N, C-alpha and C positions, 0 to 999 in steps of 0.2 A: 475528580471526574465522577459523573453520575451516569446511571443507565448502563446500557450494553454497547458502548462505543469502543469496540475493540477490533483490532485486526490481528491475524496470526500470520507469521512468516516462517518459512523453512527453506533450507537449501537441500537440493537433491541432484540426481543425475540430469534432470531437465533444466536446472537453473535455480532461480529463486521463485518460490510459489508464495502467493499472498492471498488471503481470503478474509472476508468479513465473518466474524464469529457468529453473527445471527443468521447468516446465509452461507453455510459451509459448502454449498454446491457451486457457488460462483467463485471460481479460482482464476487468478491472474498469474501468468508465468512470465518472468523477465530474466535478464542477465544482470550481473553485478554493475556493469558500467551504466546501463540504462537506469537502474534503481538509484545509483549514486547521483546521476545527473538530476533525476526527479527530486530526490531529497534535498540536494543543493538548491534547486529552484524554489522549493518550499521555504527553506531557511531564508532565502533572499527576498521572499515575498512576491514571487513572479505569478502566483496563482491567486485569484480572488474568487471566493465562493460566495454566492448569494443565497440567502434563505428562500425556501419556497419551492 
């Protein structure tokens, strides 16, 4: 992997927080069930990202 393509994740009293390392002020908070569903969808190829 090249560049600064990193995310940081942590669990706390609010749930699971996720942020882009290059933009630490943009924080997403979710719960374990929603994150698990999202990650499963990624593994199954449900999301298609287009460049640009």
